[in-house]
N, C-alpha and C positions, 0 to 999 in steps of 0.2 A: 504494500500500499504505500502510496506516494504522500508527500507532506501535504498535498492539496486534497487527497482524497479521504485521508483519516478524519479531518474534522467533519467533513459532510456525512461520513459513515457514522460517527459518533452522534451527529444530530439526528440522523435517521433512527438509530438505535434507541436514543432517549425518547423520540416522539412514538415510536412503536412500543416501546416499553411502558410509556405512560398510558397509552390506549389499552393495552393488554391488562395492566394492572387494574385500571378503572374498571373495565370489562368484568374481570374476575370478581372484584369488589361488589359490583352490583348484581351479577347474575348468579353467583355461587349460592347465596343464601335461598333464592327461590328455586333454583336447580336441586339443591339439597333437600329442601322441603317437599319434593316430590313432582313438581310440576315438568321438570325436564329429566327426571330419572337418574339423576346423578347420585352416586353413593354419598353418605353423610361423611364419609372419611376424607373426601376432597375437601369439603367444607372444613372440617376440623384441622386439615393441614394449612389451608389458607388462614384460617383463624390463629393457629399457633405462630405462624410466619409473620402475621401481621402484629402479633403481641410483642414482638421485638422492636416494634416503632411507634406503637400506640398503647394507651392506658387500658382501652376497651371497656371503659366503665358503662354498663348497660343503660343507666339513665342519661348518659350523654351521646348515645348512639342510636341510629335510625335502625328499624326492624323491617325486615322483608320476609313474607311467607312465615312469619312467626319466628324467624331466626334473626339474631342481632347482625348487623353488618360487622366485618372483620376490623374496622376501624370506627372512631368516634366521628360525631358530626363535623367538628373542625378538622380533623384529618381528610375526611371525605371531600370537604370544600377545597383543601390544597390539591387534592388529586383530580378532581373535577376540574378546576383551574388550571392546573398543571397540563392536563390532556388538551384543553382547548387552547392555551398559549402556545403548546408545541405546535398545534396544527396552524394556527394562525401565523406563526413565524416562518411558515413555508410560503407564504404570499408575499407580495409587494417586492419593492427593491431591495437589493442585497447590500446591506451596510450594517456595520456594528451599531448598536444603539449607543451614542455617546453619552447620554444621560442614564445609563442603565443603573448606577448605583442610587441616584436620586429616586428613579422610579421605584426601585426595590424597596427603599425607605418609605416612601409615600404609600406603596401598596401594602406594606406590612403594618401601617398605622390602625386599619381596623381591627385586625387579629390582636394586636398589642393593647389596644383600648379595652376590647371584650376581656382579654385575660386578666389585665390589671384591675378591672372593675370587679371581675369574678374573684379574684385572690384577695382582694380587700374587703370582700363581704358586701360591698355597696349595691350590686346587682347580680342576679343570676340569671343569664341569658338563656334563651331557648335553644334547644338544637338547630333550629331553622337560622337562629341569628349567628351562632357558632359557624355553621356551614357557610353561610352568606359572608360572614366576616373574613373567612379564610379564602375566598375564591379570588379576589385581587392578587394576593400575595402568590397562590399558586400560578395564576395566569401570567403575571409579569414576570416571575422567576424563570419560568420554562421558556417563555418568549425571549427573554434575554439570553438565556443559555443557548437555545437553538439557534436563533438569530446571529449570535457572535460566532458560533461553530461555523455556521454556513457563510457568513461575512469572510471568515479566515479562510476557508476553503476557496471562495472566490478571489481572494487577493493573493493566495499563494503564499501566505505568512507562516 
C-alpha cells in the first residue's frame, strides 16, 4: 500500500466499521428476541464486548424487543452520529477541516453539559436527551477523522 492509498483505506475501514457496529447495536436485540431467528448467544457476545466501553446501565439504555441495547443512550448517540458523520465526510470537496479542533470542542459542549449537570445532581436528563446530546460529537469527530484521512490521501502527504 502506498503513502496515498493507506489513508484512504483507513477512512474506508473507519466508515464501514462505524456502519457495521451501529447495525449490530440496533439489530442484534430484535434478532435475538426472536424476530430474525438469531441465537441469544450472539446478543450475549455483543453485549459482553460493548461492556468494555460502556457502563450499560439498564435505566440509561434503550430497549428493543424486550432486550437492552448493548450500549447506553449516550454511547448510542455517539455511534449514530459517528456513522452519519463518516458517511457525510465522503461527499464534497476534499480538504482537511482547518477548524477541526474548534468544531470538536463546540460539538462536545452538549454532551459535556448534560454530563456535568447529571453528575452535579442538578438535572437527570432522559435517555432521549442523553442520545441527542451525543449526536453532534459523534458526527463531527468521525467527519473530521474521515475527511482528514481522505484529504491526506488526496494530497499525497
